[in-house]
C-alpha positions as semicolon CSV with decimal commas, in nm:
position;residue;x (nm);y (nm);z (nm)
1;M;12,252;8,455;9,593
2;T;12,058;8,583;9,890
3;A;12,156;8,573;10,254
4;P;12,006;8,290;10,457
5;T;11,698;8,379;10,653
6;R;11,580;8,264;10,990
7;A;11,249;8,135;10,852
8;A;11,400;7,798;10,767
9;G;11,505;7,655;11,101
10;A;11,416;7,965;11,300
11;D;11,539;7,796;11,618
12;R;11,894;7,776;11,478
13;A;12,087;8,101;11,464
14;R;12,315;8,173;11,172
15;P;12,687;8,160;11,256
16;E;12,710;8,539;11,215
17;D;12,427;8,589;11,467
18;T;12,590;8,344;11,710
19;R;12,919;8,535;11,684
20;V;12,745;8,865;11,770
21;R;12,567;8,707;12,066
22;R;12,889;8,550;12,197
23;L;13,074;8,880;12,164
24;L;12,792;9,055;12,348
25;A;12,837;8,805;12,631
26;L;13,190;8,945;12,675
27;A;13,056;9,295;12,746
28;P;13,004;9,245;13,121
29;P;13,355;9,111;13,195
30;V;13,511;9,378;12,971
31;F;13,318;9,643;13,163
32;V;13,417;9,496;13,502
33;A;13,785;9,493;13,402
34;H;13,761;9,862;13,313
35;W;13,579;9,943;13,636
36;L;13,847;9,763;13,839
37;E;14,123;9,963;13,672
38;E;13,935;10,289;13,724
39;S;13,823;10,232;14,082
40;P;14,138;10,318;14,280
41;G;14,192;10,661;14,131
42;F;13,903;10,783;13,917
43;V;13,715;10,973;14,189
44;A;14,027;11,173;14,278
45;W;14,100;11,239;13,909
46;F;13,741;11,345;13,846
47;N;13,727;11,572;14,152
48;A;14,052;11,741;14,046
49;H;13,883;11,830;13,716
50;A;13,516;11,900;13,785
51;A;13,271;12,039;14,034
52;P;13,063;11,947;14,213
53;P;13,275;11,657;14,334
54;I;13,163;11,296;14,335
55;T;13,205;11,038;14,610
56;Q;13,337;10,685;14,589
57;Q;12,985;10,571;14,681
58;L;12,836;10,758;14,384
59;F;13,107;10,620;14,153
60;T;13,029;10,268;14,275
61;S;12,652;10,307;14,241
62;V;12,688;10,445;13,887
63;N;12,906;10,147;13,792
64;V;12,677;9,891;13,956
65;T;12,387;10,042;13,760
66;A;12,592;10,035;13,439
67;L;12,677;9,669;13,498
68;A;12,310;9,587;13,559
69;I;12,208;9,761;13,235
70;T;12,487;9,581;13,048
71;L;12,366;9,246;13,179
72;L;12,008;9,338;13,086
73;V;12,085;9,437;12,726
74;V;12,299;9,126;12,674
75;A;12,034;8,900;12,829
76;T;11,763;9,061;12,617
77;E;11,954;8,992;12,297
78;W;12,023;8,636;12,409
79;A;11,664;8,564;12,518
80;A;11,477;8,732;12,234
81;P;11,705;8,843;11,951
82;S;11,544;9,113;11,741
83;T;11,638;9,432;11,567
84;A;11,518;9,624;11,873
85;S;11,729;9,418;12,115
86;L;12,035;9,460;11,895
87;V;11,983;9,835;11,858
88;M;11,948;9,859;12,237
89;A;12,276;9,672;12,288
90;V;12,461;9,873;12,024
91;A;12,333;10,202;12,167
92;W;12,425;10,107;12,522
93;L;12,774;9,984;12,436
94;G;12,833;10,286;12,212
95;F;12,757;10,505;12,512
96;L;12,920;10,296;12,784
97;M;13,234;10,172;12,611
98;L;13,312;10,356;12,290
99;A;13,229;10,708;12,407
100;N;13,384;10,636;12,747
101;A;13,708;10,531;12,576
102;V;13,708;10,864;12,389
103;L;13,663;11,041;12,726
104;H;13,965;10,858;12,872
105;V;14,184;10,925;12,570
106;G;14,076;11,290;12,555
107;G;14,141;11,332;12,926
108;A;14,486;11,176;12,898
109;L;14,578;11,395;12,601
110;A;14,450;11,710;12,771
111;D;14,632;11,626;13,097
112;G;14,940;11,481;12,935
113;A;14,911;11,205;13,196
114;Y;14,746;10,876;13,280
115;V;14,372;10,888;13,348
116;P;14,241;10,599;13,561
117;G;14,080;10,357;13,316
118;L;14,298;10,457;13,019
119;V;14,470;10,119;12,983
120;T;14,148;9,918;12,962
121;A;13,985;10,186;12,746
122;L;14,267;10,137;12,493
123;A;14,336;9,766;12,540
124;L;13,979;9,641;12,589
125;Y;13,707;9,894;12,503
126;L;13,837;10,004;12,163
127;P;13,933;9,657;12,033
128;Y;13,614;9,504;12,175
129;C;13,396;9,768;12,008
130;A;13,579;9,720;11,677
131;W;13,547;9,341;11,699
132;L;13,179;9,360;11,789
133;G;13,115;9,619;11,519
134;A;13,281;9,404;11,252
135;A;13,082;9,098;11,360
136;L;12,763;9,303;11,366
137;L;12,821;9,430;11,013
138;R;12,906;9,079;10,886
139;S;12,583;8,951;11,038
140;G;12,377;9,188;10,826
141;R;12,134;9,246;11,112
142;L;12,189;9,623;11,100
143;R;12,293;9,830;10,805
144;P;12,624;10,012;10,853
145;A;12,463;10,357;10,837
146;A;12,199;10,256;11,092
147;A;12,460;10,110;11,330
148;A;12,675;10,423;11,298
149;A;12,375;10,648;11,361
150;V;12,273;10,451;11,670
151;V;12,626;10,470;11,814
152;A;12,663;10,840;11,729
153;V;12,336;10,938;11,895
154;A;12,394;10,716;12,199
155;A;12,746;10,850;12,250
156;V;12,640;11,215;12,273
157;P;12,564;11,227;12,649
158;M;12,896;11,064;12,742
159;L;13,090;11,283;12,500
160;V;12,926;11,601;12,627
161;H;12,981;11,487;12,986
162;G;13,349;11,411;12,915
163;Y;13,402;11,742;12,738
164;R;13,249;11,931;13,029
165;I;13,471;11,745;13,281
166;V;13,798;11,779;13,092
167;F;13,761;12,123;12,936
168;L;13,500;12,315;13,138
169;G;13,551;12,182;13,490
170;S;13,186;12,089;13,531
171;R;12,971;11,785;13,469
172;L;12,655;11,696;13,286
173;F;12,523;11,456;13,551
């Protein structure tokens, strides 16, 4: 038995595709929740670990830009679902959420203390990424190895940046 294709009734998405799209729609509010938890203390935490320091204005502009990109990748997948739009969303969320969660956990372990954003990284980012990843794999739109490769490559800048902050006292960008 073969998987259903979009050719028959191309205007009707398969349930697996609909699930992925609905989960992608949760990315902006998940990101905003994390940003809200981080906002009060992240700049001070960052500046205690790395030089040159950042300002609250820079932190805000980076997060506004990240929210705009998140909205764009979700809207692109909703408006014109394709392999390219899905790869773009997976890459972006692998960088923004999954790798960022690793940065927060690594920072907390290295410090032996709370890092602003740790709670939402653990309670939202990691479960959300797992849920989205499972739905993505069930949909069959990307092969597991391809999805893993996209996430791994996309995560590198955030992981290098986090390593430099936590362990070298510098930053990548």
